[in-house]
NUFI-128325 format. One record per atom (N, C-alpha, C): residue in one letter; y, z, x. Coordinates in pm, whole numbers, plus 32768, in hexadecimal, padded with zeros to 4 digits. Last residue first. Layout:
REM NUFI-128325
AYZX/...
REM end
This chain:
REM NUFI-128325
X26C0259046C6/X269E257F4638/X267B260645F9/X27C9256747A6/X275225B44781/X273B25AA46EB/X283D241247D6/X284F24A247C5/X27CC24E34799/X283822FE47E8/X27EB234B484C/X27F723E2483C/X28DA228E4725/X284D2264472A/X27F922BA4788/X29D422FC4763/X2993231C46E4/X28FD22FF46EC/X2A0922834860/X2A0123144852/X29B5233C47D3/X2A1221744813/X29AC21A24872/X299B223A4868/X2AF62177476F/X2A7321554735/X2A012183478F/X2BB821B2482E/X2BA4220D47BD/X2B1B21F5477D/X2BA420CD48CD/X2B7D214F4903/X2B6421B34893/X2C07200A481D/X2B7E1FFE4850/X2B4E20844885/X2D0C205F47FD/X2CB3205F4788/X2C21205547B3/X2D83202D48F0/X2D6220B848CE/X2D0520C14856/X2DCF1F224911/X2D481F4A493B/X2D211FD74912/X2EDB1F1148B7/X2E721EC24877/X2DE81EFD4894/X2F621FBA4956/X2F841FBE48C8/X2F1F1F6E4876/X2F131F714A52/X2ED01FE34A14/X2EF31FF24981/X2EC71E3F4AC6/X2F321E824A7D/X2EF61EF44A2D/X2E051DA04B36/X2E271E1D4B7A/X2EA01E654B3E/X2DCE1CA64AB4/X2D601CFE4ADE/X2D881D894B0E/X2EB41C1D4A5C/X2E341C074A1A/X2DCD1C734A39/X2F851C664B01/X2F911C7F4A72/X2F0C1C734A2A/X2F1F1C0D4BFF/X2F3D1C994BE4/X2F3C1CB54B4E/X2F111AF94BD8/X2E961B444BEE/X2EAC1BD94BD5/X30221ABA4BC3/X2FC81AA04B52/X2F471AF14B5F/X30781AFC4CC4/X30AD1B444C51/X30551B324BD6/X2FE81A414D5C/X2FD61AD14D72/X30041B1F4CF8/X304E194C4D04/X2FC2196D4CE8/X2FA51A034CFA/X3154195D4D6E/X313E194F4CDE/X30B019794CB7/X311419624E80/X315D19D14E42/X314919D14DAB/X309C18684EAA/X304F18E24EC0/X309119594E78/X317E17C94E75/X310517BC4E23/X30AF18394E2F/X322718194F44/X324F18324EB9/X31D918254E59/X319617BB5023/X31B2184A5013/X31D5186B4F82/X319C16A74FF6/X311C16EE4FF6/X313317834FDE/X32B2167D5010/X326D16594F93/X31E716A34F88/X32EB16CE5119/X3324171550A7/X32DB16F95025/X325716F05233/X3240169B51BE/X326E16E55141/X326617A05303/X32A5171D5317/X329416C052A0/X31DC188252B6/X3268189152DB/X32B0180A52E4/X30D918185291/X3125184B521F/X31BA1851523E/X309917CF539B/X3091176D532E/X30E4179A52B6/X30AA18C25424/X310C185A5440/X310E17F253D0/X2FC7194053B7/X304C197C53A9/X30B8191153BB/X2F001891540F/X2F1818A05380/X2F9E18E25365/X2F0B18AB5527/X2F29182954EA/X2F4818355455/X2EBE19BB5547/X2F40198A5574/X2F67190B552B/X2DB719AE54E6/X2E181A0754A6/X2EA619D854C8/X2D47190255A2/X2D4C18DA5515/X2DB3192E54CA/X2D61199D5689/X2DA4191A5681/X2DB118EC55F0/X2CC11A7D564E/X2D501A8C566A/X2D991A075657/X2BD21AC45572/X2BFC1A5355C4/X2C931A5755D6/X2B201B7954EF/X2B901BA75542/X2BC11B3C55A4/X2A701AF35443/X2A441B1554CB/X2AB71B3C5527/X2B611A475378/X2AD91A735393/X2AC51A925427/X2C6A1A7B52A0/X2C451A5A5329/X2BBC1A985348/X2CF619E85187/X2C971A4E51B5/X2C621A22523C/X2E3F19B05107/X2DCF1984515C/X2D7919FE5182/X2EC419894FBB/X2ECE19AC5048/X2E5819755094/X2E7E19424EC4/X2EF319994ECF/X2F0519CC4F5E/X2DD918624F1A/X2E0F186D4E93/X2E8B18C84E90/X2D5C1868500E/X2DA517EE4FEC/X2DD717ED4F5B/X2C8319634FA6/X2CA919085012/X2CE518874FDC/X2D041A674EF8/X2CAC19F54EEB/X2CDB19884F4B/X2D1B1BBA4F17/X2D511B3C4F4A/X2CE61AD04F42/X2C811C854EA4/X2D0C1C724E7A/X2D451BEB4EA3/X2B8B1C924F15/X2B911C9D4E83/X2C1C1C7B4E4F/X2BB61C915021/X2B811C154FE8/X2B801C194F4F/X2C0F1D9D5042/X2C681D2B505D/X2C381CAD5016/X2B191E1E4FEC/X2B9C1E3A4FB2/X2BFC1DC64FC6/X2A801DE45124/X2A731E1B509D/X2AFF1E3D5069/X2B211CD451D7/X2AED1D5D51CD/X2AD91D82513B/X2B8B1BF1527A/X2B201BEC5216/X2ADA1C735210/X2CED1C33529E/X2C651C2852D2/X2C001C27525F/X2DFF1B6E5215/X2DAF1BE95223/X2D281BCC5264/X2F381B1D51AB/X2ED01AF3520A/X2E831B70522E/X2FE21AD15076/X2FA31B2F50D3/X2F431AE85132/X310F1AB84FB5/X309D1A764FF6/X30651AD5505F/X317F1B884EAB/X317A1B684F3A/X30FD1B184F5C/X31DE1C0A4DB6/X31D91B784DCA/X31DC1B524E5E/X31BD1D104D83/X32411CE84DB5/X32441C544DDE/X30B41D204D44/X31141D414CDA/X31A11D164D00/X304D1CEB4E43/X30371C8C4DD6/X309D1CA24D67/X30A21DD44EC4/X30D31D524EF4/X30BE1CE74E89/X300D1E914E3C/X309F1E944E2F/X30DC1E104E5D/X2F131E464E9F/X2F2D1E3C4E0F/X2FC41E3B4DF6/X2F421E8B4FA9/X2F321DFD4F88/X2F431DE84EF2/X2F581FA04F92/X2FC81F544FCD/X2FBC1EBF4FAF/X2E641FF44F2D/X2ED91FF44ED6/X2F4B1FA14F0F/X2D2C1F5D4F66/X2DA81F924F9F/X2E221F844F44/X2C0F1FD74F12/X2C621F6A4EDE/X2CF11F924EFC/X2B93202D5016/X2B5C203B4F90/X2B941FC74F40/X2B541F7A514C/X2BAB1FBC50EC/X2B581FDF5071/X2B331F2752AA/X2AF91F405225/X2B631F8451D0/X2BD51ED05374/X2B451EBB5383/X2AFD1ECF52FD/X2D151E2E5342/X2CB61E9B532C/X2C251E705343/X2DFA1DA05364/X2D8F1D8953C6/X2D201DF153B7/X2EDD1CFD528F/X2E811D6E52A1/X2E141D475303/X302F1CA05234/X2FB31C8C527F/X2F601D0D5282/X31151BEC5167/X30D11C6A5185/X30511C4C51D1/X32511B3E519B/X31C51B475170/X318C1BCD519B/X33601B6F51AA/X33331AE4519B/X32A21ADD516F/X33F21C8250EB/X33AC1C47515D/X33851BB65141/X34571D025011/X34B31CB05060/X34741C7250DC/X337C1D914FAB/X33C11D2D4F58/X34151CCF4FAB/X33431E48507A/X32E41DDE5059/X332B1D6D500E/X342E1EE7506D/X340D1EA050E8/X33AA1E2E50CE/X34211F4E4F66/X34961F014F93/X34731EAB500D/X33301FDD4F6E/X333F1F6C4F13/X33B21F114F40/X337920A1502A/X330C2043504A/X33161FC84FF1/X343A21284F97/X346120E35012/X33F9207C503A/X3398218F4ECF/X340321334EA9/X343620E54F23/X32FB22444F56/X32BB21C94F25/X332521614F00/X33A022C8507C/X338C22C14FEA/X334A223E4FC2/X32DB22CF51AB/X335922D35162/X333B22C850CE/X3245230E52E3/X323A23135252/X32C4231E5213/X32E3224353E8/X329222B153B8/X329122B0531F/X32D520FC5466/X33172158540A/X32B621C653E0/X330F202F5572/X32AF2091553D/X32F920F654E7/X334C1EE055A0/X33891F5E5576/X331C1FB7553A/X33351DEA5695/X32E91E405639/X33371EC0561F/X33CF1D66574C/X338E1D1556E2/X33421D68567B/X34221DF6581F/X348C1DBB57CC/X34521D6B5757/X33321E395893/X33851EA5585E/X33F51E705804/X32751D99590C/X32941D7F587E/X32EF1DEA5841/X31DB1D7A59FC/X326E1D6C59F8/X329E1D47596C/X30D71DBF5A0D/X30F31D3659DE/X31881D1859D6/X30F11EC85A58/X30B11E6B5AB5/X30C91DD95A8F/X316B1F3B5973/X31AF1F3959F5/X31741ECF5A51/X30A11F1D58B9/X31231EE058A0/X31711ED25922/X2FE41FC05934/X2FC91F315926/X304A1EE5590A/X305A20B9591F/X303F208259A4/X30271FEB599E/X305920D55808/X30D920D05852/X30C6209558DD/X2F4420E157DD/X2F93207457A4/X3018206557EE/X2F0721CF585E/X2EC82152588C/X2F1420D95859/X2F96228157C0/X2FBD226E584C/X2F8121EE5885/X2F0D226856C5/X2F9B224756D4/X2FC1222C5765/X2E13229F5667/X2E1E223556CB/X2EB0221256EB/X2E232362559F/X2DE32385561E/X2DF6231D568C/X2EDE23C154BF/X2EE52344550C/X2EA8235A5596/X2F1E248753FB/X2E9624525408/X2E9623CB544F/X3076242E53CA/X3005248853B1/X2F80244053C2/X30DB230D5452/X3100239A5451/X308623F15440/X312921E853B5/X310922205439/X313722B1543A/X3175216052D5/X310721BF52CA/X30DB21FA534E/X31BD20075331/X31DA208552EB/X315E20DF52E8/X323C1F255407/X31BF1F6A53E8/X31E01FF453AF/X32CD1DFA5411/X32ED1E8253EA/X326B1EC353BC/X32E51D025507/X328B1D4B54AD/X32C41DD55492/X33761BCD5551/X33871C5E554C/X332B1C9954E1/X33BC1ABC562A/X33631AF855C6/X33761B8F55C8/X34541A2A56DA/X34941A9A5696/X343E1AD55626/X33AD195D573C/X33DD19C55798/X34151A3F5750/X329B18D256E0/X331418FE5699/X334B197656E5/X31D718A457A0/X320B18325753/X328D1853570B/X31A619955813/X31A41920586B/X31DC18A55826/X31971A42573B/X32131A3E5788/X321919C657E8/X308F1A3256ED/X30F519EF569A/X317619DE56E9/X301C1AD557B4/X2FFD1A4657AF/X306419F9575E/X30871BCE576F/X309D1B9757F7/X30831B0257FB/X301C1BEC5673/X30AD1BDA5680/X30CF1BA1570A/X2F0D1C1256BB/X2F351B9F5668/X2FCA1B845678/X2F1B1D035747/X2EEF1C8A578C/X2F171C0C5740/X2F631DAC5673/X2FC01D9856E3/X2F9B1D1A5731/X2E781D9F55DD/X2EF51D6C55A4/X2F5C1D515612/X2DC81E255684/X2DB31D96566C/X2E311D565633/X2E351F255668/X2E331EE556EC/X2E1F1E4E56E0/X2DFE1F685563/X2E871F3D5583/X2E8E1EFD560E/X2D211FAA54B7/X2D151F4A5525/X2D9D1F10554E/X2CE9205053E1/X2D551FEE53CF/X2D5D1F885442/X2C0E20F05441/X2C0620A353C5/X2C6D203253C1/X2C70216D5529/X2C00210F5532/X2BFB20B654B7/X2DD9216A5518/X2D5721AB550C/X2CEB2140551B/X2F1B218454C2/X2EC9215E5536/X2E4621AC5538/X2F3C21465365/X2F4421A753D3/X2EED21765447/X2FE7204852C5/X2F66207252FE/X2F7820D15372/X30761F315239/X306D1FC2522C/X2FE61FEC5265/X314E1E2952AD/X30CB1E5F5290/X30D81EF6527D/X32121CF352BC/X31FC1D8452B6/X316B1DA7529B/X330B1C22535B/X32911C32530E/X326F1CC85310/X34681BBE5344/X33F91C0B537B/X337E1BFD5323/X35BD1B98535F/X35401B4F534C/X34CE1B985392/X36761C5C53AC/X36701C2F5321/X35EC1BE95303/X35F11D595491/X363A1CE0546D/X36251CB953DA/X36111EC4546D/X35C51E4B548D/X36131DD0545F/X36721FAD5409/X36821F96549A/X363B1F1754C8/X37052041530A/X36BE1FC35325/X36D71F9B53B6/X36D4219652BD/X372221325306/X36CC20B65323/X366821DF516C/X366321F151FC/X36B42182523F/X36652195506D/X369E221A5086/X369A223B511A/X36AF20514FE9/X367020A6504D/X36B5212D5056/X36C120244E83/X36F720154F0A/X36AD20744F68/X359C1FD54DB9/X3616201E4DDB/X36461FFD4E67/X35271EE54CE0/X351C1F184D69/X35A11F574D90/X34741ED34BAB/X34F11ED24BF8/X34D91F114C80/X33711ECA4B56/X33D51E7A4B0E/X345B1E744B55/X32421EC34BA5/X32BA1EEB4BF1/X332D1E974BBC/X31471F404AC8/X319D1ED34AF5/X32191F084B3E/X306520374B54/X30C6200F4AEF/X31171F984B23/X2F201FD84BD7/X2FA2201B4BDC/X2FF91FEF4B67/X2DC520124C25/X2E2F1FCB4BDE/X2EB0201B4BE8/X2C7C1FE34C96/X2CFC20254CA9/X2D6B1FD14C6B/X2B8A1F844BA4/X2BDD1F5E4C16/X2C5B1FB44C1D/X2A6C200A4B5D/X2AF420134B29/X2B501FFA4BA0/X291E1FBA4B2C/X29981F9E4B79/X2A131FBC4B25/X27E020644B52/X2846201F4B04/X28C0200C4B5C/X268E20A14B7C/X270A207F4BC2/X276620324B62/X259420B84B17/X25DD21344B32/X265B211B4B83/X251C1FC54B08/X254520014A89/X258A20884A9A/X24D21F8F4C0F/X25481F4C4BD8/X25781F8D4B57/X248220B44CCD/X245A20454C76/X24D6200D4C30/X24F720FC4E17/X250521124D87/X24CB209B4D3A/X24F120E34F2E/X247520E54EE3/X248021064E50/X25A620B24FF5/X258F213E4FD1/X2512214D4F7A/X25931F96500B/X25861FED5081/X2566207E505D/X259E1F124F11/X25531ED64F80/X25381F364FF3/X26371FBB4E61/X25B41F874E3D/X25621F604EB8/X271F1FFE4EED/X26D320674EAA/X264520394E8A/X277A1F024F3E/X27501F654FA2/X26F61FCE4F62/X27C11E984E43/X27551E5A4E8F/X27211EB64EFC/X289A1F404E03/X28231F3D4DAE/X27AC1F054DFB/X294E1EF14EC6/X29181F784ECA/X289B1F844E74/X29821DEF4E68/X29491E014EEE/X29091E8B4EFC/X29FB1E294D79/X29761DEE4D75/X29341DF14DFE/X2A941F724D7E/X2A971EE04D90/X2A091EAC4D88/X2A6520774D4F/X2AF1204D4D45/X2B011FB74D59/X294B20DE4C88/X2985209F4CFE/X2A1520744CE5/X28B621DC4C2E/X292221924BEC/X297521544C5C/X276322294C32/X27D621FD4C81/X283821B44C26/X26D6234C4B95/X26EC22BC4B9D/X276022A24BFD/X25DA24534BA1/X2660241B4BAE/X266023834BAB/X251125394BF0/X253D25054B6D/X25CB24CF4B77/X248824C84D30/X24AE252C4CCC/X24E424E84C4F/X246724054DE8/X23F0242B4D9D/X240E24924D30/X254D23ED4E75/X253223874E0F/X24BB23AB4DB8/X253C24AB4F3A/X258D24CB4EC4/X257524684E53/X24A424184FF3/X246C24904FB5/X24B724B34F34/X255D23515036/X24DE232B4FF9/X249B23A24FB5/X262A23E750AE/X2646239A5034/X25C423764FEC/X259E244B518A/X25D624A85128/X25F1246150A4/X2568235A520F/X24F923AB51DC/X2528240F5174/X26692311525D/X262222BD51FC/X25AD230A51BF/X26A123DC5317/X26F423CE529F/X26AC237D5233/X25D523A653D6/X25DE24295394/X262B241C5311/X260F229E5426/X258E22BD53E9/X25902341539E/X270A22BF549E/X26FF226D5425/X267D228C53DB/X26BC2353557C/X271323915518/X270C23435495/X2620228E55FF/X25E9231055DC/X26392351556C/X26C921AF562F/X265821A455D4/X2621222955A6/X282B21EB5625/X27AC21DF566D/X273A21E75609/X290222045584/X291121A655F2/X289521A0564B/X2923221B5425/X28DB2246549E/X28E221DA550A/X298B21BD533C/X29EB21ED53A1/X29A822125424/X28BB21895297/X2901211552D0/X2963213E533D/X286E22795230/X2820224752A2/X286121CC52E1/X291522A25151/X293222E951CD/X28E722AD5244/X2984218A508F/X291B21E750B7/X293522225141/X2A96216A4FCD/X2A6521475053/X2A0221B25082/X2A9B22044EDD/X2B1621D44F1D/X2AFE21B84FB1/X29C6226E4E40/X29CF228B4ED0/X2A57226B4F0E/X29AF230B4D1C/X29FB229B4D53/X2A1022B44DE7/X28B123724C4A/X28EA237F4CD1/X292F22FE4CFA/X286F24314B2F/X289823AE4B60/X28D923C34BE8/X277525004AA8/X27D824EC4B12/X27EF24584B29/X271B25E749A3/X271D256049DE/X278F25504A42/X269E272C49DF/X270F26DD49AD/X270D265449EF/X25F127FE4A35/X25C8279D49D0/X263927504990/X262028A34B07/X264628D54A82/X262928714A12/X25BB28174BE4/X259928A54BD2/X25B528D64B44/X2632271D4BD2/X25A127274BC5/X257827B74BA5/X273927664C09/X2717272B4B89/X268227344B6C/X272127BA4D13/X2747281C4CAB/X272627E64C21/X26D826C54D8F/X2682273C4D99/X26A1279E4D28/X27AD261A4D4A/X272325F74D28/X26C826714D29/X2891269F4DB1/X288626834D22/X27F626674CF8/X286226A74EC4/X287127244E7A/X285D270E4DE4/X2855258E4EF7/X27E425E64F19/X27EB26674EC7/X295425374E96/X28D725014E63/X2861255D4E7C/X2A0D25BB4F31/X2A0A25D64EA2/X298825A84E64/X29D025385022/X29B725C75013/X29B225EF4F81/X2A1B24284FDC/X2996244B5010/X297624DE4FF9/X2AC923F84E9D/X2AC024024F2F/X2A35242F4F5A/X2A9A24A74D6C/X2AE424414DB6/X2AD9245F4E4C/X29E524D64C43/X29F724FB4CCF/X2A3624874D1B/X29F925434B0D/X2A1D24CA4B58/X2A3E24F74BE6/X291A25CA4A26/X295C25DE4AA8/X297D25554AE1/X2926261B48CA/X290F25BA4935/X295625E849B3/X295E26DF481E/X28FF267B47EF/X28D4261E4860/X29782834489F/X29A527A94889/X293627504854/X2995295D48A6/X293529144852/X296328844836/X2A292A1E492E/X2A6F29B148EA/X2A1629634889/X29652AD14998/X29D72B014949/X2A142A9348F2/X28BC2A2C4A23/X28832A8349BC/X28F02AB8495F/X297429BF4AD6/X293329684A74/X28F529BA4A03/X29B02AA24B6D/X2A1A2A604B1F/X29DD2A074AB2/X28B92AD54BE5/X28F42B394B8B/X295E2AFA4B32/X28A129EC4C81/X283B2A094C1B/X28722A6E4BB6/X29782A104D2E/X2979299F4CD0/X291629B84C5F/X291F2AEA4DC1/X29932AFA4D6B/X299C2A894D05/X28462A764E4A/X28302AEB4DF4/X28A42AFC4D91/X28CE29AD4EDB/X286729894E79/X284D29FC4E17/X296E2A424F86/X29AD29EE4F21/X294A29CA4EB3/X28A72AB65024/X28FE2B0C4FD4/X29412ABC4F65/X284129CC5099/X27E92A1F5046/X283C2A7B4FEC/X29202977512A/X28EB292150C0/X289029705062/X293C2A4951E1/X29A52A32517D/X297429DB510A/X28432A27526E/X28692AA75231/X28D02A9151C2/X2843291752C2/X27D8294D5270/X280029CE5228/X2914282252BA/X291C28AE52E6/X28BB28FA528E/X297326D752FC/X2906273152D3/X291B27BC5310/X2AC9267E52A6/X2A56268352FE/X29EC26E552CA/X2B7E26B351D3/X2B4D262B51EA/X2ACC262D523C/X2B4527D65103/X2B762794517B/X2B3927095189/X2B9928C0501F/X2B54283F5029/X2B9227F0509B/X2BC529DD4FC8/X2BC329AA5053/X2B6D292C5061/X2C77299B4E8D/X2C0A29D64EDC/X2C0F299F4F6B/X2D2C29C14D6A/X2D3329984DF7/X2CCD29E64E48/X2D3E29364C26/X2D04299D4C7C/X2D0929694D0C/X2E1D28EE4B19/X2DEA28CD4B9F/X2DB129494BE3/X2E8E284E49F7/X2E4D28C34A30/X2E05289E4AB2/X2FB627894A09/X2F26279149EF/X2EEB28094A3A/X30EF27804967/X30A227A449DD/X300F27BD49B7/X315F266548B1/X313226F048AE/X30DB270D4927/X31AC255F488A/X31EE25AC48F5/X31D0264148EE/X310A24D347E9/X317D251447A9/X31CB256D4809/X303F248C4892/X30952422485F/X31132459481D/X303A25A64979/X2FFD25434922/X306524DF48F1/X304526034AD8/X307C25FE4A51/X3037259449FE/X301426E34BE8/X2FE7266D4B9E/X301B26764B0F/X30FA27534CEB/X30AB27664C70/X308126E04C34/X30D927454E48/X311B27084DD4/X30C4271A4D57/X305527904F24/X309927FA4EDA/X30D927C64E5A/X2F1B272B4FAC/X2F9A27094F6C/X2FD227824F22/X2E6027B15071/X2E7927215067/X2EFE26FC5025/X2E0828B7508E/X2E63288250F4/X2E8727EF50E0/X2D5828F14FC2/X2DCC294A4FD6/X2E362906502D/X2CD827DD4EFD/X2CE328314F73/X2D6228834F7B/X2C8A27F04D97/X2CA627AA4E16/X2CC1280E4E85/X2C3D27B24C54/X2C16280A4CC2/X2C3027BD4D44/X2CCE27984B12/X2CC427664B9C/X2C9927D54BFA/X2C96271D49CC/X2CA127924A23/X2C8527634AB1/X2CFE267F489F/X2CDB2677492C/X2CF226FC4973/X2CA125FF476C/X2CD7267447B1/X2CA426724840/X2CE224EB4698/X2CA2251F4712/X2CEE25984747/X2D7024A445B9/X2CDF249045B6/X2C9724D2462C/X2E7524CF45EB/X2E4524FB4568/X2DAC24F2455F/X2EAE245746DA/X2E9D24E946DB/X2E7025204654/X2E292337475B/X2E5A236E46DD/X2E43240646D7/X2E9422EE48AD/X2E2C23054849/X2E65234E47CF/X2F6A22EE4961/X2F55227A490B/X2EF322934899/X2F7023BF4A0C/X2FF1239A49CF/X2FE32327496D/X2E6B23C34A69/X2E9A24314A15/X2F1B240F49CC/X2E6822D54B08/X2E0D22E64A95/X2E44234F4A35/X2F2923144BC8/X2F3D22A04B71/X2EE422A94AF5/X2EAD23F04C47/X2F2E24004C02/X2F48238C4BA0/X2DC823784CB5/X2DBB23DD4C4C/X2E3E23ED4BFF/X2E3F22C54D74/X2DE722964D09/X2DDF22F84C96/X2EC623714E24/X2F11230F4DD4/X2EBF22E14D5C/X2DEA23F64E97/X2E4E24404E4B/X2E9C23E34DEF/X2D74231B4F17/X2D26236B4EB7/X2D8423BA4E5C/X2E3222BB4FCA/X2E15226D4F54/X2DC422B84EEC/X2E9223FD5045/X2E9B236C5049/X2E7F23294FC4/X2DCC25114FC9/X2E2524D4502D/X2E26243D501A/X2D2325FD4F4C/X2D9225AD4F18/X2DF1257D4F84/X2BE125FE4F19/X2C3926204F89/X2CB125C44F79/X2B7126574DC9/X2B9B25FC4E33/X2BDC26444EA8/X2B1026414C7B/X2AFB26884CF9/X2B1C262A4D6C/X2B66266F4B2C/X2B7126174BA0/X2B65266B4C1E/X2AD0269549F8/X2AF726DD4A72/X2AF5267A4AE6/X2B23264848AF/X2AF626134930/X2B29266C49A0/X2AD92652475B/X2B0E269C47CE/X2ACE2669484E/X2B4325AA4643/X2AE025A546AF/X2B1D25EB4728/X2BAD26594519/X2BC826114595/X2B4E261245F1/X2B6C262243C3/X2B552673443A/X2B67262044B8/X2C6725D242D9/X2BF525A54327/X2BE725F943A5/
REM end
């Protein structure tokens, strides 16, 4: 049987990189051939398929930020690669991958699926910049492409704000492999035995300053509350502001900031925590919370895109509306002080993971989507 060839275009960092690797390591290599185009400066780690074979990769100057000269050069090279590879379908990942994929796909007549993994205009901190990013997305929506949203919240954004008709939007929820075992830590454990945790680089998106305020409030009731915050390091523009806030609230003994470490260490820390929290302003569908579900954790999260798709209020955790510090504090304390409730949430989290976010189950849906949208 002839394979369906898919070219993936992306700026390979963070959850976008994780998402593609999980897809490639799960999809049937007897039915699908994958080719990757990603940035020169994003990742050096090769991509492999389900049989652990290295996947053909092209590296171009694909950057996160807009650079007209470099973006134009990348677009020309992508067009040449597509003419050479003759794929049946383009799957574009991330904001930059989406723009390059949609334009190049339109130029050579190849169908495009775009997974935004959180729309770029959501990151804008002023109306002018948001308007520019949203306008780019709206213009690109007029080309030959569909949205393959990573969550139902992202699907709704594509329809209600970007302007895609409903028949040009599908959903394939971010999914992971079951976490059947958790390894010992490979780093020194410098935090207390009892703690809560989160993963999130200090940035506008993750809103860690708000998280620090929440911990300060919890400390008024639970003096030894401790937060382990993972993922502090690369691309952390608000790190100094977060450190200053920790200092001003006198929380140096209550918050541990961990730089990037192995995923196995992250799994260990989440597994042994009392609960997981997220104060994000927006997400695509956050892998750290999916991992928390797979590890049977109760969660307290903001009512953000992605978060609300994973946490059902009063079922496997609590969803906090309008960045209410007091409500966030009270819900954390409620879980920490009620073992029966926490155990119920933990059980429900694991069930939800297996039903909706286990890639061993969901990959069949993606394979069908690829087949249905390939070039005829």
